[in-house]
N, C-alpha and C positions, 0 to 999 in steps of 0.2 A: 504493499500499500504506500510506502513512503520511505525516504531516506531520513536523516537526522533532522528533526524539527519540522518535517514536511508532511503534508496530507494532501492526497489527490482525490477529488470527487468528480464524478461525471453527473451533470444535472440535466434533466429535461427542460424544455422551453418554459415550463412553469415553476422551475426551481426545485423539483422533486428529485432526489438522488436516484439514479438508474443503476440497477445491478447488472444489466447485460453488457458489461464491459470488463475487460482485463486491463490492468494497469501495472506497468513496471517502471520503477524509478531507479536511475543510477546516478550517484553523486561522485564527481571526480575530485581530485586533490585541489586544495586551496592554491590560488595563484596570488598575483598582485592585488593588494587591498583585501585579501582574504576571500576573494570571490571563488566560489567552487562552481564549476559547470555541472549542470543538471540535465540529464536526458530523460524525458518521460515518454514512454511508449504506450499508446492507448489502442485497443482493438475491440471492435463491436462483436460480441459473441452471440447476439440475438438473431432471430430469423426474419425480422421486419425492420424496415428503415425507421430511424428515430432521430428527431431534431434535438440536439443536446449541445452542452458546452463543457468544457473541462476547466475545473477550478483547482488551482494549486496554491496551498496556504502555508504559512509559517507562523509559528507562535512568537509573539513579542514577549520576552522573558519576564517572569516574576510580577505579573500584574493581576490584581483582583479588584472587583468593584468596591472593596473596602479601602482601597488606597486613597489617600487624600489628593494625590495629583493624578491627572489623566495621562494616558500615553501621549508622547510627542510624535507627531507625524510629519513626513515630508514626501510629497510627490513633486518633483522639481518643476517649477514654474506654475504649478496648479493647486498645491495645497501645502500650508504651512502651520503646523501646530493645530490649534483650534480653527485656524484659517481666517475667521472673522471675529474680532473682539466683540463681546456682547453689546458694547455701547455704540458700535458702528451702525449708522442709520441705513446704509445701503445693504440690500438683501442679496446674498450670494451664499454658496454652501458653507455651513458651519458645523463643526464637530462638538458634541456635548454628550457626556456619559449619561445614559438613562433619559435623554430627552428626545422626543420626536415631534416635530411640528412642520409638516411639509410646506404649509403656507409661507412660513418664514425661513424655510430651507435649513432647519436644524435637525441633525440626526446623529445617532451613535454609530452609524455605519454608512460608508459611501463607496460607490463604484463609478469609474470614469473610463471613457475610451482613451486609448493610449496617445492619440495625437494631440490631446490637451497638454501633455507633459513634454518638457524640453528634453528629458531623458525618460524613457518608459521604465521607471523604477518606483518602488514604493518602500519607504523606510518607516520603521516604528521603534521607539525607544521608551524604556522606563528608567528609573534611577539606577538600576543594576546592569543594564546593557541594552542592545538593540539588535535589529535583524533587517536585511534588505533583500528584496527580490527584484531582479532585473530581466527584462526580455526585449526583443526587437519589437518595433512598432506593429508588425504583422507577422503571422505564421501561415502555414498552409490552411489553417482553419478560418483565417480572416483577421481583422484588426484585434489586437490584444486589448484586454481590459485591466485596470488597476484598482485594487480595492483595499480597504482598511476598516477596522471596526473593533468595538469592545462591548462585551456583554457579560452575563453571569458566568460564562465559560472562559473568560479571559479576553486578551487582546490579540488580534491577528492581522497580518497583512496577506494579500492574495494577488495572484494573477489569473485572468479568465481568458479562455480561448474558445470562441470569439468573445468580444467585450459585452458588458451590460453597463447601463447608466442607471443607478438605483441610489436612493428611492425616488429620484426625479432626475430629469436632465436640466442642465443650466444653459440656457441659450443667450446669456448676456443681459437679458431683461430681469426685472425684479418679480416676474411672474413665473412660478414653477412650470416647466414643460413636462409632459408625460415621461415616465421611466421608459427605458428601452432595454429589451433584452434580445440580443442576436443569438443565432444558434447555427450549427452545421448539421446537415442532414447525413447521418451515418448510414451507410449501406451495410447489410449483413457481411461480416468478415472484413470490413474495411479497417485498416490500421493507419495510424499517423504517429509521427515522432516529433516532439517538441523539445526545444533547447532553451533553457533559462539559466540564470546564475543566482546563487544565494551566497550570503555572507553573514556570519555572526559579527556583531559590532560591540565595542566597548560602550561605556556610558556617555562618552563625549559626543554630543550631537554633531559636532563638526567633522565627525568621521565620514560624513557624505562626501567631503571634498576629495579624498583619495579615491573613493569609489567612482565618482563622476569623472575624474580625471583619467582613471584607468579605462572606463568605457569610452570616453572621447578618443583616447589614443587607439583603441581597437577599431572603432567605427569610422574614424575620419577619412581614411583612405577609400573606403567604400561609399562615401557620400560626397562626391565631387561638387564643387561650386565653380561656375564659369562666369566671372564678371563680364558684363558687356563693354565696360570701358575701363581705361587705366585710371590711376589715382589722379593724376593731373587733369585728365579729361573730365572725371567726375566733378573736380573742383570748378572747372571752366563752365560746365553745363549748369551746376547748381548756383553759381554766382549769377549766370545769365537768367536763371529761373527766378531768383529772388527779385532782381531788378525788373525783369520784364513783366512778371505776373503779380508779385506781392507788394512791390514798392509803390506807394502812392505819394508823390511829393507834396501833395496838398491834403493834409498838413505836414507830412513827413512820417509815414507810418509803414509798417510791414503787415498788410492785411492778413488775418489768420488763416482763412481758407479761400481758395479759388476753385470754382467748378471746372471740371475737365471740358464740359460741353459749353462753349462760349456763345452758342446760339440762342439758348433758352433763357438765360438771365436768372437773377434771383438766387444764385447759389453762392455768391461771394459774401463772406462774413465781414461786415463793415465795422471791425473791431480789432484791437491790438492789445494783448497782455503785455505788461512791462518785461516779463521774462516767461520762461517755460514754453508756451505754445506760440510765442511770437516775441517781438520786441528786442531788447538790448543784446541778448546772447548772439542771435543770428546776424544783427547789424555789426557786432564786433567781428564775427567770422568773415563777413563781407568786406569789412575794413582791412583785415589782415590780408585777404586775398587781393584786394585792389592795390595795397602797397607792394605786395610780392610781384605781381604781374604788371604793375604800371597801368592798371585799369582805372582811369580818372573818373569814369562814370560810376563805377562801384564805390570808389572812395567818397565821392560826393553824395551818393545815396545814403551810405552808411553814416557819414557825418550828420546828415540832416535828420535821420531817424534818432541818433543819439542826442542831437540838439533837442529835438522835440520831447524826447523821454525825460530829459533832465531840466527842462524849462519850468516845470511846474511840479512841485512835490506836494505831498498830502500835508494838511495842517500839522500832523504830528511829527513831520520831519523826515519820513521815509518816502519812497516812490508811492505813487498810487498803484492800483492792482490792474485795471483794465480801462482802456480808452474805447469809447463808442462814438461813431460819427454823429449820431443824433443827440447825444447828451454829454460828450466829453469824458473826463476822467472819473472813475468810480472805483468801487471795492472789488475784491476778488469774487470768484464764483461761490464762495461760502454762503449758505442760507442765513448766516448770522449777520444782522444788519451792521454795516460799517466795517466789516472784518477785512483785513489784508493778510494774505497767507505767507508765512515766513519763508517757505521754500522759494516761492515765486520772487519775492523780494530779494532773497539771498542770491539767487541765481543772477538776477539783474545787476546786483552790486558786484558779484564776482567778475562778470564780463565787462562791466564799466571800469572796474579797477584794471582789467587787462588792456582795455582801450587807452588807458593812461600811459602805457608803455609804447605807444605808437607815436610817430612824429606828428600826427594830427592833434594830439592832445595840447601841444604848445599854443595852438591857435584857438582852442576851445576851453578856456579856463572854467566854464560852467560845469564841465564834466567833473573835474576834481572837487569842486564845491559840492555837487550833488553826492559824490561818493563819500566824502567826509561827513556830510550830514547824515547819511544813511548809516554809516559805521558808528558814529558817535551815539546816535540815538539807540541803535541796537545794543551796544555794550551798556548803555545807561539803564536798559530795561532787563539786563541779564539777571536771573535769579542767583542767589548766593551759591546754590549747588551747581551752577554753570548752565542750567536750561535757558535757552534764548527764546522760548515761547513758540507757539504754532500760529495763533491768530492774534493780530494786533488791530486795535481800533484806529481807523484812518484819522479821526479828528483828535481823539484824546490821547492816543498812544497807549491806552490801557490794554493789558494783555488779556484777551478774552478766553484763551485755552492754552494750557501748558502740555497737552497730550501728545504723545508720539515723538518722532525724531525729525520733524520738518526743519528744525533749526540747523541741521548738519551742513547745509550748503553755505551758511554763514561762516562756518569754521574756515572754509577755503578762502572766502572773501577777505576775512580778517587776516589770514596768513599772507595772502598775496598783496595786501595793502602794504606790508613791510617791504616786499620785493619792489614795489613802486615808489618807495621812499615817503610814504604818508603815514607812518606809524611812530608818531612822536613819543619817545619814552617807552616804547614797546607795549603800549596799552592794549593795542589790538591783538598782539600775539598772546599776551597773557589771557585775554578773554577767550581766544581760540582754544588755548590749552585747557582752561576750565570747562569749556563746552565740550571739547574732545573727551575729557574724563567723564562728563555726565552722560553723553550719548554712547559711550563705550559699552554700557550695559545692554543696549539694543543689539550690538554686534555679538556680545558674548552670549546673549540669550537666543541668537539666531532668529530674531523676529524684529525686523525693521519695518516701521510703517509711519505714514504721515506725509509723504512727499507730494502726491498729486492733490491739487485743490479739490477735485470733484469726488474723491474717495480718500479722505485724509486719515482714516482710521483702519486701513487695510494694508497688508503687505504688498509691495509692488517692486518691480524692477528698478523703478525710478529712486526708491529708497537705497538700493545697492549703489547706484551711480553717485548719489549725494555722499554716501559714506566713503566711497573710494576717493572722490574729489577731496574730502575733508582730511582723511588720514594720510593720504599721500602728501598733501600740502603741509601738514604738521611735520611729517618726516622730513620733507625737503628743507623746512625752515629750521628745524632743531636737530636733526640727525638721531632722534631718540628711537631706541629699539622698540619701545612699546608702541609707538605710533606706526612703525613699520609692520609689526605683527598685526595690529588692528587693520591696517590697510590690506594686508594679505587675506585676513579672515573676511573682511568686507568684500573683497574681490571674489573670494570663493563663493560667498552667499550670492553675490550678483550673478555669477556664472551659473547658478542653479536655473536660472531663467533662460539660458542660452542653449539652443538646440544643438544636439550632438549628431543628428541624423537628418536625412531628407525624407520628410513625409511624402506620401504618394498622393498627387493631385489627379483628378480625373483629366484625361488628355483634352477633353472638350471645354474645360474651364479656362479662364484667362491665365492663372498661374500654371496650369498643365500645359496649355499651348506654348507658353514662353519658357517652359522648362525651369521654373523658379526653384532653386534649391534652398531648403530651410535651414541647412546647417549653418550656424553662425548667427541666426536671427534670435531675437529675444521675445518671449511671451510677455506682453505688457504687465499682466497681473492675474491673479485668480479671479478677481471681480470683473476684469476687462480683458477677456482672452482673444488676443490677436497678436500677430507678429509686428514688431516695430523696431526702428533703428535708433532709439534715443540713447542707447549705450555708446554711441559715437561721441557723446558729450565728454566722456573721460578717456578718449583714445590716448592722449598724451600722458595721462596719469598711469594708465596700464602699462605703457612702454617704460615709464620711469620706475614703476614697481618692479618690472622684470629686471631692469638694470640694478636696482638696489638689492634685490634678492639674489642676483646671479642665476636667475631662472627664467628661461625663455618661454615658458608655458603662458604666462599672462600676456606678453606681447603677442604671442601667436593667436591667442583667443581674440585679442582686440583687432588684429589685422584680418582674422577670419570674419569678424563682425563687419568690418569695412568692405571685405570682398563680397559678402553676402548682399550688401545694399548697393553695390555697384552693378547688380542685376536690375533689370526693369528701370533703367535710366534711359529715357527717351532722347535719342540723338537727333531726330528730325520731327518736325510737326506731323502729327498723324500717327506715329509709332505708338503702339499700345492704345490707340484710340485717345491719345492726349497730345499736348504740345510739348515741344523741347523745353526741358527745365522744370516741368511739373513733376512732383514726386508725392505719391500717396502717403497717408499716415498709416493705413491698415492693410495688411495682407492676411486674409482669413485662412488659417490653417486647420481649423476644426469647426464643429457645428455650433457656432455662436455668432449672433448678429446677422450673418449672411451665410449662404451656402459655402461650404469649403471650396477654396479655389478662386473665389472672387477677390476683387480689391475695391476699396472705398473710392468712389469717383470724385474725390476732392484732392487738390494739392494743398498741403499745410505748410505754412511759413517755417515751422520748426523742422519738418521733415526735410525740406530743401536745405535749411540752415545747418542742420546737424550733419548732413552729408558733406556740406562744404567744410564745416568745422573739422570733422574727422579727417577728410582729405588734406586739409591745410596742416593739421597737426602731424599727420604721417609724413608729409613732405618736409616739414620743418625738422623732423627727427631723422630724415634720410631713410625713410622706410617706404618710399613709393616706387 
């Protein structure tokens, strides 16, 4: 029936165990990261066809319902711990022992299709140790399924061939979609062989890092990525796209979204965030590109956007959150009246500080004044324990929320201020170090959350990017070994969102037609499942981390990310049914929001800008 810690059950389409099968399990010797190959042979011994699936499960050690703490789970890119903190207002799958509420997507057990995961693996830990099961995305029986759960019989992780989604399917909305159970119709005498990997883990949750690194090393060669353009060409096209499509000189903004179809109208978002999905970060990337290439139009556009963004600060002394053509500057997307989001503000401050290092800064003193105002205000609000706050009132400056790790991007901004000579007396660096110590708990606990404005109490890949920016900056400024270790751990966590394989797209879908390879792409978050390129925001930091560690792995994963998103870059108008320089925000790799294989029909300023930034950083590092 099983090897060590393993159990195999064949279940009919309605979930009932079926006896008409022979099962053999062979467990091989442990290799790198303790991963043991497992061969499962299944043969149908009945006389009639039967629709069934094969479930292979492993016990999570030493857990009972009497334990005070729940098991800790990880499905890379798709499920983290409880996955959704209880206080999070957005509804998406949440684990809770002994609780079941399909309407609010709370359950003590979950099953998902494998393409939701950046690596088809499911980990479970208790205080005494853990276990992981890994399989390829698909087998001869169809797409693999990943499952976890805890009940009176203990806690277990499992793989299912083919997949089920239970107790519901999550389609990206806050309304539960029906559960789904797929099956294979077994003919009498039919036999199949399945290959998986299993490893016993110690109690350190960070043990996932070596497992995922090992799997990436095994699978990468079999998952080729073929960029459409070189790194310099990507920079050229992205810069053109920002200026041609997103830049509006009146009043000097980067419009957040531009519709692919220019004939129907009404699809362009007449708004600009100060950072994050538009604004200062991508203007700074355009500025750097313009100076490197001598593109005076790019420089002029970038300078105008930076001028507009710094011309009017909120009454409390920070940037505003979002500009709207109809009403001017206003708050962030938070539902709390007057709230400005710390990550968005911090990202704007970081890239404005970087703009101070260009020759344009000498003729734009307003940039420096705005940067200093933001930095001074933020350290003035810093709590004694180092927390920089998550939501700040635009008028009063009162900190409306201290939850999460949204303040991490400010750590990088405070560090880099010293590199630009505006840290009198080292005040900013001292504040950065206090904040770095405070937010280290999120890295140590393997649960970072708070970065996106629209879902600020849920784990996301963007939290990983912010942490890498922060801790690499602290190490760069101080040389401290603790900051380097936190940077490494943050990068490992960030890379849990990065795909290690090429998911299969139907050849009739856009991503199938264009041969899009998902290896190197990041899943945005468990609550917002789609592939995106925002990880390019810390390309330079990942290269620096590799150099500091003497370990090329992190640089390789960063350049893999850049290679992935040099696919689907339109060279000419009409290619991919878009215009040259338009870049989508979303590539749909699973059953969420849109059918798998589609892309979102909008060009986002940040999508164009982050490709430009990543390309420019690779070029600057001599990695193009």
